[in-house]
DSSP file (Angstrom, degrees, kcal/mol; ACC not computed):
  #  RESIDUE AA STRUCTURE BP1 BP2  ACC     N-H-->O    O-->H-N    N-H-->O    O-->H-N    TCO  KAPPA ALPHA  PHI   PSI    X-CA   Y-CA   Z-CA
    1    1 A X              0   0    0      0, 0.0     2,-0.4     0, 0.0     0, 0.0   0.000 360.0 360.0 360.0 125.6   25.4  -24.4  -68.4
    2    2 A X        +     0   0    0      1,-0.1     0, 0.0     2,-0.0     0, 0.0  -0.703 360.0 178.6 -87.0 129.0   23.9  -24.6  -64.9
    3    3 A X        +     0   0    0     -2,-0.4    -1,-0.1     2,-0.1     2,-0.1   0.389  37.8 121.8-111.0   1.9   25.1  -21.8  -62.6
    4    4 A X        -     0   0    0      4,-0.1     2,-0.2     2,-0.0    -2,-0.0  -0.430  48.9-150.2 -67.6 137.5   23.1  -22.7  -59.5
    5    5 A X    >>  -     0   0    0     -2,-0.1     4,-1.1     1,-0.1     3,-0.5  -0.561  31.4-101.7 -97.0 169.7   25.1  -23.4  -56.4
    6    6 A X  H 3> S+     0   0    0      1,-0.2     4,-1.0    -2,-0.2     3,-0.4   0.858 121.6  59.0 -59.3 -35.3   24.1  -25.7  -53.6
    7    7 A X  H 34 S+     0   0    0      1,-0.2     3,-0.4     2,-0.2    -1,-0.2   0.858 102.9  51.8 -64.0 -35.2   23.0  -22.6  -51.5
    8    8 A X  H <4 S+     0   0    0     -3,-0.5    -1,-0.2     1,-0.2    -2,-0.2   0.770 108.6  51.6 -72.5 -25.0   20.6  -21.5  -54.1
    9    9 A X  H  < S+     0   0    0     -4,-1.1    -1,-0.2    -3,-0.4    -2,-0.2   0.666  92.6  92.1 -85.8 -17.2   18.9  -24.9  -54.2
   10   10 A X  S  < S-     0   0    0     -4,-1.0     2,-0.3    -3,-0.4    28,-0.1  -0.454  85.2-107.5 -80.6 151.2   18.4  -25.2  -50.5
   11   11 A X        -     0   0    0     26,-0.2    26,-2.5    -2,-0.1     2,-0.4  -0.620  42.7-170.1 -74.6 132.0   15.2  -24.1  -48.7
   12   12 A X  E     -A   36   0A   0     -2,-0.3    51,-0.5    24,-0.2     2,-0.3  -0.962  10.8-179.1-129.5 143.5   15.9  -20.9  -46.8
   13   13 A X  E     -AB  35  62A   0     22,-2.4    22,-3.0    -2,-0.4     2,-0.3  -0.945  25.0-121.7-135.1 158.5   13.8  -19.0  -44.2
   14   14 A X  E     -AB  34  61A   0     47,-3.1    47,-2.6    -2,-0.3     2,-0.5  -0.780  21.7-136.7 -97.9 146.9   14.3  -15.8  -42.2
   15   15 A X  E     -AB  33  60A   0     18,-2.5    17,-2.7    -2,-0.3    18,-1.2  -0.902  22.1-170.8-105.7 129.0   14.2  -15.8  -38.4
   16   16 A X  E     -AB  31  59A   0     43,-2.7    43,-2.3    -2,-0.5     2,-0.5  -0.935  16.4-147.8-120.4 142.9   12.3  -13.0  -36.7
   17   17 A X  E     -AB  30  58A   0     13,-2.9    13,-2.3    -2,-0.4     2,-0.5  -0.934  17.3-160.0-103.3 131.5   12.0  -12.0  -33.0
   18   18 A X  E     -AB  29  57A   0     39,-3.1    39,-2.5    -2,-0.5     2,-0.4  -0.959   9.4-177.2-119.1 123.5    8.7  -10.5  -32.1
   19   19 A X  E     -A   28   0A   0      9,-2.2     9,-3.2    -2,-0.5     2,-0.2  -0.972  27.1-121.6-120.9 131.2    8.3   -8.4  -28.9
   20   20 A X  E     -A   27   0A   0     -2,-0.4     2,-0.3     7,-0.2     7,-0.2  -0.488  26.6-124.9 -69.2 136.9    5.0   -7.0  -27.7
   21   21 A X    >   -     0   0    0      5,-1.9     3,-1.3    -2,-0.2     2,-0.1  -0.625  32.1-103.7 -78.6 139.5    4.9   -3.2  -27.4
   22   22 A X  T 3  S+     0   0    0     -2,-0.3     4,-0.1     1,-0.3    -1,-0.1  -0.415 101.4   2.5 -63.5 138.3    3.9   -1.9  -24.0
   23   23 A X  T 3  S+     0   0    0      1,-0.2     2,-0.3    -2,-0.1    -1,-0.3   0.797 117.1  94.2  57.3  34.0    0.3   -0.6  -23.9
   24   24 A X  S <  S-     0   0    0     -3,-1.3    -1,-0.2     2,-0.2    -3,-0.1  -0.988  71.4-138.8-149.4 154.8   -0.3   -1.6  -27.5
   25   25 A X  S    S+     0   0    0     -2,-0.3     2,-0.1    -3,-0.1    -1,-0.1   0.539  82.9  88.4 -89.2  -7.9   -1.7   -4.4  -29.6
   26   26 A X        -     0   0    0     -4,-0.1    -5,-1.9    -6,-0.1     2,-0.3  -0.471  65.5-147.7 -87.8 162.3    1.1   -4.1  -32.1
   27   27 A X  E     -A   20   0A   0     -7,-0.2     2,-0.5    -2,-0.1    -7,-0.2  -0.878  16.6-114.5-127.5 158.0    4.5   -5.8  -31.9
   28   28 A X  E     -A   19   0A   0     -9,-3.2    -9,-2.2    -2,-0.3     2,-0.5  -0.830  29.2-160.8 -88.1 127.9    8.1   -5.0  -32.8
   29   29 A X  E     +A   18   0A   0     -2,-0.5     2,-0.4   -11,-0.2   -11,-0.2  -0.960  12.1 178.4-111.6 124.8    9.4   -7.4  -35.5
   30   30 A X  E     -A   17   0A   0    -13,-2.3   -13,-2.9    -2,-0.5     2,-0.6  -0.993  30.3-127.9-129.1 129.5   13.2   -7.7  -35.9
   31   31 A X  E     +A   16   0A   0     -2,-0.4   -15,-0.3   -15,-0.2     3,-0.1  -0.649  34.3 170.0 -73.9 120.4   15.0  -10.0  -38.3
   32   32 A X  E     -     0   0A   0    -17,-2.7    16,-3.2    -2,-0.6    17,-1.4   0.368  52.5 -35.7-117.8   3.4   17.4  -11.9  -36.1
   33   33 A X  E     -AC  15  47A   0    -18,-1.2   -18,-2.5    14,-0.3     2,-0.3  -0.995  55.3 -95.4 169.1-167.2   18.9  -14.6  -38.4
   34   34 A X  E     -AC  14  46A   0     12,-2.1    12,-3.1    -2,-0.3     2,-0.4  -0.970  20.8-148.4-141.8 152.7   18.4  -17.1  -41.2
   35   35 A X  E     -AC  13  45A   0    -22,-3.0   -22,-2.4    -2,-0.3     2,-0.4  -0.978   6.7-163.4-127.5 139.3   17.6  -20.8  -41.4
   36   36 A X  E     -AC  12  44A   0      8,-2.3     8,-2.9    -2,-0.4     2,-0.3  -0.977  19.3-128.7-122.9 134.0   18.7  -23.3  -44.0
   37   37 A X  E     - C   0  43A   0    -26,-2.5     6,-0.2    -2,-0.4   -26,-0.2  -0.643  23.0-140.2 -81.8 135.1   17.2  -26.7  -44.5
   38   38 A X    >   -     0   0    0      4,-3.6     3,-1.9    -2,-0.3   -27,-0.1  -0.420  28.0-102.3 -86.3 167.0   19.5  -29.7  -44.6
   39   39 A X  T 3  S+     0   0    0      1,-0.3    -1,-0.1    -2,-0.1    -2,-0.0   0.811 122.3  54.9 -59.1 -30.9   19.3  -32.7  -46.9
   40   40 A X  T 3  S-     0   0    0      2,-0.0    -1,-0.3     1,-0.0     3,-0.1   0.395 122.7-103.2 -87.2   5.2   17.8  -34.8  -44.1
   41   41 A X  S <  S+     0   0    0     -3,-1.9    -2,-0.1     1,-0.3     2,-0.1   0.312  83.8 122.3  93.1  -8.5   15.0  -32.3  -43.4
   42   42 A X        -     0   0    0     -5,-0.1    -4,-3.6     1,-0.0     2,-0.4  -0.317  56.4-124.5 -78.3 171.4   16.6  -30.8  -40.3
   43   43 A X  E     -C   37   0A   0     -6,-0.2     2,-0.5    -3,-0.1    -6,-0.2  -0.946   6.8-147.4-124.8 139.8   17.3  -27.0  -40.1
   44   44 A X  E     -C   36   0A   0     -8,-2.9    -8,-2.3    -2,-0.4     2,-0.5  -0.923  19.0-157.2 -97.8 126.7   20.5  -25.0  -39.3
   45   45 A X  E     -C   35   0A   0     -2,-0.5     2,-0.7   -10,-0.2   -10,-0.2  -0.932   6.1-167.7-108.9 121.0   19.6  -21.7  -37.5
   46   46 A X  E     -C   34   0A   0    -12,-3.1   -12,-2.1    -2,-0.5     2,-0.4  -0.919  11.1-161.8-111.9 107.9   22.1  -18.9  -37.8
   47   47 A X  E     -C   33   0A   0     -2,-0.7   -14,-0.3   -14,-0.2     3,-0.1  -0.736  25.1-177.2 -95.5 134.6   21.4  -16.1  -35.3
   48   48 A X  S    S+     0   0    0    -16,-3.2     2,-0.3    -2,-0.4   -15,-0.2   0.566  87.1  23.2 -90.6 -16.9   22.7  -12.6  -35.6
   49   49 A X        -     0   0    0    -17,-1.4     2,-0.6     2,-0.0    -1,-0.3  -0.988  69.9-148.6-151.2 135.5   21.0  -11.8  -32.3
   50   50 A X        -     0   0    0     -2,-0.3     2,-0.1    -3,-0.1   -33,-0.0  -0.945  25.6-127.8-109.4 117.5   19.8  -14.1  -29.4
   51   51 A X        -     0   0    0     -2,-0.6     7,-0.0     1,-0.1    -2,-0.0  -0.395  23.2-176.0 -63.6 136.0   16.7  -12.8  -27.6
   52   52 A X        +     0   0    0     -2,-0.1     2,-0.5     3,-0.0    -1,-0.1   0.595  58.2  92.2-106.3 -17.1   17.1  -12.6  -23.9
   53   53 A X    >   -     0   0    0      1,-0.1     3,-2.0     2,-0.0    -2,-0.0  -0.684  69.8-146.7 -78.9 121.9   13.6  -11.6  -23.0
   54   54 A X  T 3  S+     0   0    0     -2,-0.5    -1,-0.1     1,-0.3    -3,-0.0   0.670  96.6  63.7 -65.1 -13.7   11.6  -14.8  -22.3
   55   55 A X  T 3  S+     0   0    0      2,-0.1     2,-0.3   -35,-0.0    -1,-0.3   0.541  77.4 111.1 -84.5  -7.0    8.5  -13.0  -23.7
   56   56 A X    <   -     0   0    0     -3,-2.0     2,-0.3   -37,-0.1   -37,-0.2  -0.511  59.0-148.5 -71.3 129.0   10.1  -12.8  -27.2
   57   57 A X  E     -B   18   0A   0    -39,-2.5   -39,-3.1    -2,-0.3     2,-0.4  -0.761   6.4-150.1 -94.1 146.2    8.5  -15.0  -29.8
   58   58 A X  E     -B   17   0A   0     -2,-0.3     2,-0.4   -41,-0.2   -41,-0.2  -0.971  17.5-180.0-119.1 130.4   10.6  -16.5  -32.6
   59   59 A X  E     -B   16   0A   0    -43,-2.3   -43,-2.7    -2,-0.4     2,-0.5  -0.969  24.0-138.8-131.4 146.5    9.2  -17.2  -36.0
   60   60 A X  E     -B   15   0A   0     -2,-0.4     2,-0.3   -45,-0.2   -45,-0.2  -0.886  30.4-179.7 -97.1 132.8   10.5  -18.6  -39.3
   61   61 A X  E     -B   14   0A   0    -47,-2.6   -47,-3.1    -2,-0.5     2,-0.1  -0.958  34.0-102.5-132.9 151.1    9.1  -16.8  -42.4
   62   62 A X  E     -B   13   0A   0     -2,-0.3   -49,-0.2   -49,-0.2     2,-0.1  -0.478  50.6-103.3 -65.0 140.5    9.6  -17.2  -46.1
   63   63 A X        -     0   0    0    -51,-0.5     2,-0.2    -2,-0.1    -1,-0.1  -0.395  34.4-113.3 -65.8 144.2   12.0  -14.5  -47.4
   64   64 A X        -     0   0    0      1,-0.1    -1,-0.1    -2,-0.1    -3,-0.0  -0.547  40.6 -98.2 -73.1 143.0   10.4  -11.6  -49.2
   65   65 A X        -     0   0    0     -2,-0.2     2,-0.2     1,-0.1    -1,-0.1  -0.348  38.3-123.8 -61.7 140.7   11.2  -11.5  -52.9
   66   66 A X        -     0   0    0      1,-0.1     2,-0.2    -3,-0.1    -1,-0.1  -0.599  27.2-105.1 -84.6 149.0   14.0   -9.1  -53.7
   67   67 A X        -     0   0    0     -2,-0.2     2,-0.3     1,-0.0    -1,-0.1  -0.518  31.8-137.2 -72.6 136.6   13.4   -6.3  -56.3
   68   68 A X              0   0    0     -2,-0.2    -1,-0.0     1,-0.1    -3,-0.0  -0.735 360.0 360.0 -93.9 145.2   15.0   -6.9  -59.6
   69   69 A X              0   0    0     -2,-0.3    -1,-0.1     0, 0.0    -2,-0.0   0.414 360.0 360.0-108.3 360.0   16.7   -4.0  -61.4
């Protein structure tokens, strides 16, 4: 019996906002949403936070594997 739902079969990525730290080469990385690939190859982007600083970079990343218990 197959228990996968349509959501489990879709390609998913996490959305991050990256802001440069003042006087540093490091950046702040904040998870700001999730993206789901549609059947036609387009993407739905669901934001929990919309960056207002024009210097903020936005990246899609593969989700990190969750720990199994």
